[in-house]
mmCIF entry with sequence, helices, sheets and N, C-alpha, C, O atoms, coordinates in Angstrom:
data_MODEL
# 
_entry.id   MODEL 
# 
_entity.id                         1 
_entity.type                       polymer 
_entity.pdbx_number_of_molecules   1 
# 
_entity_poly.entity_id                      1 
_entity_poly.type                           'polypeptide(L)' 
_entity_poly.nstd_linkage                   no 
_entity_poly.nstd_monomer                   no 
_entity_poly.pdbx_seq_one_letter_code       MCKSESTKECEHPERLKGKPEECSPEQIKECHGDVKEHPCVKEK 
_entity_poly.pdbx_seq_one_letter_code_can   MCKSESTKECEHPERLKGKPEECSPEQIKECHGDVKEHPCVKEK 
_entity_poly.pdbx_strand_id                 A 
# 
loop_
_entity_poly_seq.entity_id 
_entity_poly_seq.num 
_entity_poly_seq.mon_id 
_entity_poly_seq.hetero 
1 1  MET n 
1 2  CYS n 
1 3  LYS n 
1 4  SER n 
1 5  GLU n 
1 6  SER n 
1 7  THR n 
1 8  LYS n 
1 9  GLU n 
1 10 CYS n 
1 11 GLU n 
1 12 HIS n 
1 13 PRO n 
1 14 GLU n 
1 15 ARG n 
1 16 LEU n 
1 17 LYS n 
1 18 GLY n 
1 19 LYS n 
1 20 PRO n 
1 21 GLU n 
1 22 GLU n 
1 23 CYS n 
1 24 SER n 
1 25 PRO n 
1 26 GLU n 
1 27 GLN n 
1 28 ILE n 
1 29 LYS n 
1 30 GLU n 
1 31 CYS n 
1 32 HIS n 
1 33 GLY n 
1 34 ASP n 
1 35 VAL n 
1 36 LYS n 
1 37 GLU n 
1 38 HIS n 
1 39 PRO n 
1 40 CYS n 
1 41 VAL n 
1 42 LYS n 
1 43 GLU n 
1 44 LYS n 
# 
_struct_asym.id          A 
_struct_asym.entity_id   1 
# 
loop_
_struct_conf.conf_type_id 
_struct_conf.id 
_struct_conf.pdbx_PDB_helix_id 
_struct_conf.beg_label_comp_id 
_struct_conf.beg_label_asym_id 
_struct_conf.beg_label_seq_id 
_struct_conf.pdbx_beg_PDB_ins_code 
_struct_conf.end_label_comp_id 
_struct_conf.end_label_asym_id 
_struct_conf.end_label_seq_id 
_struct_conf.pdbx_end_PDB_ins_code 
_struct_conf.beg_auth_comp_id 
_struct_conf.beg_auth_asym_id 
_struct_conf.beg_auth_seq_id 
_struct_conf.end_auth_comp_id 
_struct_conf.end_auth_asym_id 
_struct_conf.end_auth_seq_id 
_struct_conf.pdbx_PDB_helix_class 
_struct_conf.details 
_struct_conf.pdbx_PDB_helix_length 
HELX_P HELX_P1 AA1 GLU A 5  ? GLU A 9  ? GLU A 5  GLU A 9  1 ? 5 
HELX_P HELX_P2 AA2 PRO A 20 ? GLU A 22 ? PRO A 20 GLU A 22 5 ? 3 
HELX_P HELX_P3 AA3 PRO A 25 ? HIS A 32 ? PRO A 25 HIS A 32 1 ? 8 
# 
_struct_conf_type.id          HELX_P 
_struct_conf_type.criteria    ? 
_struct_conf_type.reference   ? 
# 
loop_
_atom_site.group_PDB 
_atom_site.id 
_atom_site.type_symbol 
_atom_site.label_atom_id 
_atom_site.label_alt_id 
_atom_site.label_comp_id 
_atom_site.label_asym_id 
_atom_site.label_entity_id 
_atom_site.label_seq_id 
_atom_site.pdbx_PDB_ins_code 
_atom_site.Cartn_x 
_atom_site.Cartn_y 
_atom_site.Cartn_z 
_atom_site.occupancy 
_atom_site.B_iso_or_equiv 
_atom_site.pdbx_formal_charge 
_atom_site.auth_seq_id 
_atom_site.auth_comp_id 
_atom_site.auth_asym_id 
_atom_site.auth_atom_id 
_atom_site.pdbx_PDB_model_num 
ATOM 1   N N  . MET A 1 1  ? 95.881  77.909  113.189 1.00 0.00 ? 1  MET A N  1 
ATOM 2   C CA . MET A 1 1  ? 97.175  78.560  113.361 1.00 0.00 ? 1  MET A CA 1 
ATOM 3   C C  . MET A 1 1  ? 97.070  79.617  114.455 1.00 0.00 ? 1  MET A C  1 
ATOM 4   O O  . MET A 1 1  ? 96.165  80.451  114.427 1.00 0.00 ? 1  MET A O  1 
ATOM 5   N N  . CYS A 1 2  ? 97.968  79.587  115.397 1.00 0.00 ? 2  CYS A N  1 
ATOM 6   C CA . CYS A 1 2  ? 97.960  80.535  116.511 1.00 0.00 ? 2  CYS A CA 1 
ATOM 7   C C  . CYS A 1 2  ? 98.669  81.822  116.126 1.00 0.00 ? 2  CYS A C  1 
ATOM 8   O O  . CYS A 1 2  ? 99.654  81.809  115.388 1.00 0.00 ? 2  CYS A O  1 
ATOM 9   N N  . LYS A 1 3  ? 98.162  82.918  116.630 1.00 0.00 ? 3  LYS A N  1 
ATOM 10  C CA . LYS A 1 3  ? 98.837  84.202  116.426 1.00 0.00 ? 3  LYS A CA 1 
ATOM 11  C C  . LYS A 1 3  ? 99.865  84.373  117.525 1.00 0.00 ? 3  LYS A C  1 
ATOM 12  O O  . LYS A 1 3  ? 99.639  83.983  118.670 1.00 0.00 ? 3  LYS A O  1 
ATOM 13  N N  . SER A 1 4  ? 100.988 84.955  117.172 1.00 0.00 ? 4  SER A N  1 
ATOM 14  C CA . SER A 1 4  ? 102.032 85.184  118.166 1.00 0.00 ? 4  SER A CA 1 
ATOM 15  C C  . SER A 1 4  ? 101.640 86.339  119.079 1.00 0.00 ? 4  SER A C  1 
ATOM 16  O O  . SER A 1 4  ? 100.725 87.104  118.776 1.00 0.00 ? 4  SER A O  1 
ATOM 17  N N  . GLU A 1 5  ? 102.330 86.451  120.175 1.00 0.00 ? 5  GLU A N  1 
ATOM 18  C CA . GLU A 1 5  ? 102.074 87.531  121.125 1.00 0.00 ? 5  GLU A CA 1 
ATOM 19  C C  . GLU A 1 5  ? 102.210 88.899  120.469 1.00 0.00 ? 5  GLU A C  1 
ATOM 20  O O  . GLU A 1 5  ? 101.453 89.817  120.784 1.00 0.00 ? 5  GLU A O  1 
ATOM 21  N N  . SER A 1 6  ? 103.175 89.042  119.555 1.00 0.00 ? 6  SER A N  1 
ATOM 22  C CA . SER A 1 6  ? 103.432 90.341  118.951 1.00 0.00 ? 6  SER A CA 1 
ATOM 23  C C  . SER A 1 6  ? 102.275 90.798  118.067 1.00 0.00 ? 6  SER A C  1 
ATOM 24  O O  . SER A 1 6  ? 102.028 92.000  117.964 1.00 0.00 ? 6  SER A O  1 
ATOM 25  N N  . THR A 1 7  ? 101.560 89.874  117.428 1.00 0.00 ? 7  THR A N  1 
ATOM 26  C CA . THR A 1 7  ? 100.460 90.289  116.562 1.00 0.00 ? 7  THR A CA 1 
ATOM 27  C C  . THR A 1 7  ? 99.287  90.799  117.385 1.00 0.00 ? 7  THR A C  1 
ATOM 28  O O  . THR A 1 7  ? 98.487  91.587  116.880 1.00 0.00 ? 7  THR A O  1 
ATOM 29  N N  . LYS A 1 8  ? 99.160  90.374  118.636 1.00 0.00 ? 8  LYS A N  1 
ATOM 30  C CA . LYS A 1 8  ? 98.090  90.864  119.499 1.00 0.00 ? 8  LYS A CA 1 
ATOM 31  C C  . LYS A 1 8  ? 98.274  92.337  119.817 1.00 0.00 ? 8  LYS A C  1 
ATOM 32  O O  . LYS A 1 8  ? 97.303  93.049  120.070 1.00 0.00 ? 8  LYS A O  1 
ATOM 33  N N  . GLU A 1 9  ? 99.525  92.795  119.804 1.00 0.00 ? 9  GLU A N  1 
ATOM 34  C CA . GLU A 1 9  ? 99.821  94.186  120.108 1.00 0.00 ? 9  GLU A CA 1 
ATOM 35  C C  . GLU A 1 9  ? 99.756  95.071  118.873 1.00 0.00 ? 9  GLU A C  1 
ATOM 36  O O  . GLU A 1 9  ? 99.755  96.297  118.985 1.00 0.00 ? 9  GLU A O  1 
ATOM 37  N N  . CYS A 1 10 ? 99.700  94.452  117.689 1.00 0.00 ? 10 CYS A N  1 
ATOM 38  C CA . CYS A 1 10 ? 99.711  95.215  116.451 1.00 0.00 ? 10 CYS A CA 1 
ATOM 39  C C  . CYS A 1 10 ? 98.355  95.863  116.207 1.00 0.00 ? 10 CYS A C  1 
ATOM 40  O O  . CYS A 1 10 ? 97.315  95.224  116.362 1.00 0.00 ? 10 CYS A O  1 
ATOM 41  N N  . GLU A 1 11 ? 98.375  97.130  115.827 1.00 0.00 ? 11 GLU A N  1 
ATOM 42  C CA . GLU A 1 11 ? 97.138  97.857  115.541 1.00 0.00 ? 11 GLU A CA 1 
ATOM 43  C C  . GLU A 1 11 ? 96.530  97.451  114.205 1.00 0.00 ? 11 GLU A C  1 
ATOM 44  O O  . GLU A 1 11 ? 95.335  97.645  113.984 1.00 0.00 ? 11 GLU A O  1 
ATOM 45  N N  . HIS A 1 12 ? 97.348  96.887  113.309 1.00 0.00 ? 12 HIS A N  1 
ATOM 46  C CA . HIS A 1 12 ? 96.884  96.487  111.979 1.00 0.00 ? 12 HIS A CA 1 
ATOM 47  C C  . HIS A 1 12 ? 97.369  95.071  111.655 1.00 0.00 ? 12 HIS A C  1 
ATOM 48  O O  . HIS A 1 12 ? 98.164  94.903  110.731 1.00 0.00 ? 12 HIS A O  1 
ATOM 49  N N  . PRO A 1 13 ? 96.912  94.040  112.394 1.00 0.00 ? 13 PRO A N  1 
ATOM 50  C CA . PRO A 1 13 ? 97.433  92.685  112.176 1.00 0.00 ? 13 PRO A CA 1 
ATOM 51  C C  . PRO A 1 13 ? 97.179  92.149  110.776 1.00 0.00 ? 13 PRO A C  1 
ATOM 52  O O  . PRO A 1 13 ? 97.910  91.274  110.312 1.00 0.00 ? 13 PRO A O  1 
ATOM 53  N N  . GLU A 1 14 ? 96.159  92.655  110.094 1.00 0.00 ? 14 GLU A N  1 
ATOM 54  C CA . GLU A 1 14 ? 95.877  92.201  108.732 1.00 0.00 ? 14 GLU A CA 1 
ATOM 55  C C  . GLU A 1 14 ? 96.954  92.632  107.747 1.00 0.00 ? 14 GLU A C  1 
ATOM 56  O O  . GLU A 1 14 ? 97.091  92.030  106.682 1.00 0.00 ? 14 GLU A O  1 
ATOM 57  N N  . ARG A 1 15 ? 97.716  93.658  108.084 1.00 0.00 ? 15 ARG A N  1 
ATOM 58  C CA . ARG A 1 15 ? 98.799  94.139  107.220 1.00 0.00 ? 15 ARG A CA 1 
ATOM 59  C C  . ARG A 1 15 ? 100.157 93.596  107.631 1.00 0.00 ? 15 ARG A C  1 
ATOM 60  O O  . ARG A 1 15 ? 101.139 93.755  106.906 1.00 0.00 ? 15 ARG A O  1 
ATOM 61  N N  . LEU A 1 16 ? 100.214 92.959  108.788 1.00 0.00 ? 16 LEU A N  1 
ATOM 62  C CA . LEU A 1 16 ? 101.477 92.506  109.347 1.00 0.00 ? 16 LEU A CA 1 
ATOM 63  C C  . LEU A 1 16 ? 102.015 91.306  108.571 1.00 0.00 ? 16 LEU A C  1 
ATOM 64  O O  . LEU A 1 16 ? 101.298 90.328  108.361 1.00 0.00 ? 16 LEU A O  1 
ATOM 65  N N  . LYS A 1 17 ? 103.272 91.381  108.147 1.00 0.00 ? 17 LYS A N  1 
ATOM 66  C CA . LYS A 1 17 ? 103.890 90.296  107.383 1.00 0.00 ? 17 LYS A CA 1 
ATOM 67  C C  . LYS A 1 17 ? 104.851 89.485  108.239 1.00 0.00 ? 17 LYS A C  1 
ATOM 68  O O  . LYS A 1 17 ? 105.264 88.396  107.842 1.00 0.00 ? 17 LYS A O  1 
ATOM 69  N N  . GLY A 1 18 ? 105.208 89.995  109.393 1.00 0.00 ? 18 GLY A N  1 
ATOM 70  C CA . GLY A 1 18 ? 106.122 89.313  110.314 1.00 0.00 ? 18 GLY A CA 1 
ATOM 71  C C  . GLY A 1 18 ? 105.825 89.813  111.709 1.00 0.00 ? 18 GLY A C  1 
ATOM 72  O O  . GLY A 1 18 ? 104.679 89.799  112.157 1.00 0.00 ? 18 GLY A O  1 
ATOM 73  N N  . LYS A 1 19 ? 106.852 90.248  112.382 1.00 0.00 ? 19 LYS A N  1 
ATOM 74  C CA . LYS A 1 19 ? 106.686 90.848  113.703 1.00 0.00 ? 19 LYS A CA 1 
ATOM 75  C C  . LYS A 1 19 ? 106.633 92.363  113.539 1.00 0.00 ? 19 LYS A C  1 
ATOM 76  O O  . LYS A 1 19 ? 107.247 92.893  112.613 1.00 0.00 ? 19 LYS A O  1 
ATOM 77  N N  . PRO A 1 20 ? 105.916 93.080  114.414 1.00 0.00 ? 20 PRO A N  1 
ATOM 78  C CA . PRO A 1 20 ? 105.861 94.539  114.300 1.00 0.00 ? 20 PRO A CA 1 
ATOM 79  C C  . PRO A 1 20 ? 107.232 95.186  114.262 1.00 0.00 ? 20 PRO A C  1 
ATOM 80  O O  . PRO A 1 20 ? 107.428 96.179  113.560 1.00 0.00 ? 20 PRO A O  1 
ATOM 81  N N  . GLU A 1 21 ? 108.195 94.633  115.015 1.00 0.00 ? 21 GLU A N  1 
ATOM 82  C CA . GLU A 1 21 ? 109.535 95.230  115.022 1.00 0.00 ? 21 GLU A CA 1 
ATOM 83  C C  . GLU A 1 21 ? 110.284 95.010  113.710 1.00 0.00 ? 21 GLU A C  1 
ATOM 84  O O  . GLU A 1 21 ? 111.337 95.610  113.494 1.00 0.00 ? 21 GLU A O  1 
ATOM 85  N N  . GLU A 1 22 ? 109.751 94.151  112.826 1.00 0.00 ? 22 GLU A N  1 
ATOM 86  C CA . GLU A 1 22 ? 110.372 93.901  111.527 1.00 0.00 ? 22 GLU A CA 1 
ATOM 87  C C  . GLU A 1 22 ? 109.761 94.748  110.406 1.00 0.00 ? 22 GLU A C  1 
ATOM 88  O O  . GLU A 1 22 ? 110.198 94.651  109.259 1.00 0.00 ? 22 GLU A O  1 
ATOM 89  N N  . CYS A 1 23 ? 108.774 95.563  110.715 1.00 0.00 ? 23 CYS A N  1 
ATOM 90  C CA . CYS A 1 23 ? 108.119 96.385  109.696 1.00 0.00 ? 23 CYS A CA 1 
ATOM 91  C C  . CYS A 1 23 ? 109.106 97.385  109.093 1.00 0.00 ? 23 CYS A C  1 
ATOM 92  O O  . CYS A 1 23 ? 109.934 97.969  109.792 1.00 0.00 ? 23 CYS A O  1 
ATOM 93  N N  . SER A 1 24 ? 108.993 97.563  107.789 1.00 0.00 ? 24 SER A N  1 
ATOM 94  C CA . SER A 1 24 ? 109.826 98.546  107.115 1.00 0.00 ? 24 SER A CA 1 
ATOM 95  C C  . SER A 1 24 ? 109.257 99.938  107.352 1.00 0.00 ? 24 SER A C  1 
ATOM 96  O O  . SER A 1 24 ? 108.087 100.074 107.710 1.00 0.00 ? 24 SER A O  1 
ATOM 97  N N  . PRO A 1 25 ? 110.073 100.975 107.157 1.00 0.00 ? 25 PRO A N  1 
ATOM 98  C CA . PRO A 1 25 ? 109.559 102.344 107.299 1.00 0.00 ? 25 PRO A CA 1 
ATOM 99  C C  . PRO A 1 25 ? 108.350 102.599 106.400 1.00 0.00 ? 25 PRO A C  1 
ATOM 100 O O  . PRO A 1 25 ? 107.451 103.354 106.770 1.00 0.00 ? 25 PRO A O  1 
ATOM 101 N N  . GLU A 1 26 ? 108.324 101.970 105.216 1.00 0.00 ? 26 GLU A N  1 
ATOM 102 C CA . GLU A 1 26 ? 107.195 102.138 104.303 1.00 0.00 ? 26 GLU A CA 1 
ATOM 103 C C  . GLU A 1 26 ? 105.923 101.530 104.882 1.00 0.00 ? 26 GLU A C  1 
ATOM 104 O O  . GLU A 1 26 ? 104.847 102.118 104.783 1.00 0.00 ? 26 GLU A O  1 
ATOM 105 N N  . GLN A 1 27 ? 106.051 100.333 105.494 1.00 0.00 ? 27 GLN A N  1 
ATOM 106 C CA . GLN A 1 27 ? 104.891 99.697  106.117 1.00 0.00 ? 27 GLN A CA 1 
ATOM 107 C C  . GLN A 1 27 ? 104.367 100.534 107.279 1.00 0.00 ? 27 GLN A C  1 
ATOM 108 O O  . GLN A 1 27 ? 103.158 100.707 107.436 1.00 0.00 ? 27 GLN A O  1 
ATOM 109 N N  . ILE A 1 28 ? 105.287 101.051 108.090 1.00 0.00 ? 28 ILE A N  1 
ATOM 110 C CA . ILE A 1 28 ? 104.898 101.872 109.243 1.00 0.00 ? 28 ILE A CA 1 
ATOM 111 C C  . ILE A 1 28 ? 104.156 103.114 108.764 1.00 0.00 ? 28 ILE A C  1 
ATOM 112 O O  . ILE A 1 28 ? 103.131 103.484 109.335 1.00 0.00 ? 28 ILE A O  1 
ATOM 113 N N  . LYS A 1 29 ? 104.671 103.760 107.715 1.00 0.00 ? 29 LYS A N  1 
ATOM 114 C CA . LYS A 1 29 ? 104.031 104.956 107.183 1.00 0.00 ? 29 LYS A CA 1 
ATOM 115 C C  . LYS A 1 29 ? 102.645 104.629 106.630 1.00 0.00 ? 29 LYS A C  1 
ATOM 116 O O  . LYS A 1 29 ? 101.708 105.405 106.815 1.00 0.00 ? 29 LYS A O  1 
ATOM 117 N N  . GLU A 1 30 ? 102.507 103.489 105.955 1.00 0.00 ? 30 GLU A N  1 
ATOM 118 C CA . GLU A 1 30 ? 101.220 103.082 105.393 1.00 0.00 ? 30 GLU A CA 1 
ATOM 119 C C  . GLU A 1 30 ? 100.180 102.845 106.490 1.00 0.00 ? 30 GLU A C  1 
ATOM 120 O O  . GLU A 1 30 ? 99.012  103.201 106.332 1.00 0.00 ? 30 GLU A O  1 
ATOM 121 N N  . CYS A 1 31 ? 100.606 102.247 107.593 1.00 0.00 ? 31 CYS A N  1 
ATOM 122 C CA . CYS A 1 31 ? 99.682  101.931 108.688 1.00 0.00 ? 31 CYS A CA 1 
ATOM 123 C C  . CYS A 1 31 ? 99.406  103.110 109.616 1.00 0.00 ? 31 CYS A C  1 
ATOM 124 O O  . CYS A 1 31 ? 98.280  103.287 110.080 1.00 0.00 ? 31 CYS A O  1 
ATOM 125 N N  . HIS A 1 32 ? 100.430 103.912 109.886 1.00 0.00 ? 32 HIS A N  1 
ATOM 126 C CA . HIS A 1 32 ? 100.331 104.918 110.952 1.00 0.00 ? 32 HIS A CA 1 
ATOM 127 C C  . HIS A 1 32 ? 100.557 106.349 110.499 1.00 0.00 ? 32 HIS A C  1 
ATOM 128 O O  . HIS A 1 32 ? 100.405 107.277 111.294 1.00 0.00 ? 32 HIS A O  1 
ATOM 129 N N  . GLY A 1 33 ? 100.918 106.546 109.240 1.00 0.00 ? 33 GLY A N  1 
ATOM 130 C CA . GLY A 1 33 ? 101.226 107.891 108.778 1.00 0.00 ? 33 GLY A CA 1 
ATOM 131 C C  . GLY A 1 33 ? 102.633 108.274 109.194 1.00 0.00 ? 33 GLY A C  1 
ATOM 132 O O  . GLY A 1 33 ? 103.457 107.406 109.483 1.00 0.00 ? 33 GLY A O  1 
ATOM 133 N N  . ASP A 1 34 ? 102.911 109.557 109.225 1.00 0.00 ? 34 ASP A N  1 
ATOM 134 C CA . ASP A 1 34 ? 104.248 110.030 109.575 1.00 0.00 ? 34 ASP A CA 1 
ATOM 135 C C  . ASP A 1 34 ? 104.427 110.034 111.096 1.00 0.00 ? 34 ASP A C  1 
ATOM 136 O O  . ASP A 1 34 ? 103.989 110.957 111.782 1.00 0.00 ? 34 ASP A O  1 
ATOM 137 N N  . VAL A 1 35 ? 105.073 108.995 111.603 1.00 0.00 ? 35 VAL A N  1 
ATOM 138 C CA . VAL A 1 35 ? 105.364 108.902 113.037 1.00 0.00 ? 35 VAL A CA 1 
ATOM 139 C C  . VAL A 1 35 ? 106.864 108.707 113.205 1.00 0.00 ? 35 VAL A C  1 
ATOM 140 O O  . VAL A 1 35 ? 107.529 108.168 112.321 1.00 0.00 ? 35 VAL A O  1 
ATOM 141 N N  . LYS A 1 36 ? 107.394 109.151 114.347 1.00 0.00 ? 36 LYS A N  1 
ATOM 142 C CA . LYS A 1 36 ? 108.829 109.004 114.590 1.00 0.00 ? 36 LYS A CA 1 
ATOM 143 C C  . LYS A 1 36 ? 109.170 107.585 115.007 1.00 0.00 ? 36 LYS A C  1 
ATOM 144 O O  . LYS A 1 36 ? 110.218 107.061 114.630 1.00 0.00 ? 36 LYS A O  1 
ATOM 145 N N  . GLU A 1 37 ? 108.295 106.959 115.782 1.00 0.00 ? 37 GLU A N  1 
ATOM 146 C CA . GLU A 1 37 ? 108.534 105.599 116.248 1.00 0.00 ? 37 GLU A CA 1 
ATOM 147 C C  . GLU A 1 37 ? 107.322 104.745 115.942 1.00 0.00 ? 37 GLU A C  1 
ATOM 148 O O  . GLU A 1 37 ? 106.196 105.242 115.929 1.00 0.00 ? 37 GLU A O  1 
ATOM 149 N N  . HIS A 1 38 ? 107.541 103.463 115.695 1.00 0.00 ? 38 HIS A N  1 
ATOM 150 C CA . HIS A 1 38 ? 106.446 102.536 115.395 1.00 0.00 ? 38 HIS A CA 1 
ATOM 151 C C  . HIS A 1 38 ? 105.626 102.311 116.657 1.00 0.00 ? 38 HIS A C  1 
ATOM 152 O O  . HIS A 1 38 ? 106.138 101.751 117.626 1.00 0.00 ? 38 HIS A O  1 
ATOM 153 N N  . PRO A 1 39 ? 104.365 102.734 116.668 1.00 0.00 ? 39 PRO A N  1 
ATOM 154 C CA . PRO A 1 39 ? 103.549 102.600 117.884 1.00 0.00 ? 39 PRO A CA 1 
ATOM 155 C C  . PRO A 1 39 ? 103.235 101.156 118.274 1.00 0.00 ? 39 PRO A C  1 
ATOM 156 O O  . PRO A 1 39 ? 102.865 100.901 119.420 1.00 0.00 ? 39 PRO A O  1 
ATOM 157 N N  . CYS A 1 40 ? 103.375 100.208 117.350 1.00 0.00 ? 40 CYS A N  1 
ATOM 158 C CA . CYS A 1 40 ? 103.084 98.814  117.663 1.00 0.00 ? 40 CYS A CA 1 
ATOM 159 C C  . CYS A 1 40 ? 104.247 98.118  118.370 1.00 0.00 ? 40 CYS A C  1 
ATOM 160 O O  . CYS A 1 40 ? 104.071 97.030  118.919 1.00 0.00 ? 40 CYS A O  1 
ATOM 161 N N  . VAL A 1 41 ? 105.421 98.725  118.365 1.00 0.00 ? 41 VAL A N  1 
ATOM 162 C CA . VAL A 1 41 ? 106.584 98.130  119.013 1.00 0.00 ? 41 VAL A CA 1 
ATOM 163 C C  . VAL A 1 41 ? 106.714 98.754  120.387 1.00 0.00 ? 41 VAL A C  1 
ATOM 164 O O  . VAL A 1 41 ? 106.982 99.948  120.521 1.00 0.00 ? 41 VAL A O  1 
ATOM 165 N N  . LYS A 1 42 ? 106.518 97.926  121.412 1.00 0.00 ? 42 LYS A N  1 
ATOM 166 C CA . LYS A 1 42 ? 106.612 98.419  122.776 1.00 0.00 ? 42 LYS A CA 1 
ATOM 167 C C  . LYS A 1 42 ? 107.981 98.080  123.331 1.00 0.00 ? 42 LYS A C  1 
ATOM 168 O O  . LYS A 1 42 ? 108.470 96.963  123.162 1.00 0.00 ? 42 LYS A O  1 
ATOM 169 N N  . GLU A 1 43 ? 108.597 99.043  123.992 1.00 0.00 ? 43 GLU A N  1 
ATOM 170 C CA . GLU A 1 43 ? 109.904 98.800  124.583 1.00 0.00 ? 43 GLU A CA 1 
ATOM 171 C C  . GLU A 1 43 ? 109.743 97.923  125.802 1.00 0.00 ? 43 GLU A C  1 
ATOM 172 O O  . GLU A 1 43 ? 108.783 98.047  126.563 1.00 0.00 ? 43 GLU A O  1 
ATOM 173 N N  . LYS A 1 44 ? 110.710 97.028  125.972 1.00 0.00 ? 44 LYS A N  1 
ATOM 174 C CA . LYS A 1 44 ? 110.638 96.078  127.093 1.00 0.00 ? 44 LYS A CA 1 
ATOM 175 C C  . LYS A 1 44 ? 111.424 96.574  128.278 1.00 0.00 ? 44 LYS A C  1 
ATOM 176 O O  . LYS A 1 44 ? 111.475 95.904  129.309 1.00 0.00 ? 44 LYS A O  1 
# 
C-alpha cells in the first residue's frame, strides 16, 4: 500500500487516520501540544 503525499509531510504518520488537514483539534493537541495552527498542514 502506497502512502499519500500528505502522509510524507506528517510529523506523526503512525497517528494519522486520514489527511493531516482532516485532523481534529484533539488529534492536533495530542500530537503537537497547544499550537494555534497544525504544523503538518502546509499552505499551498
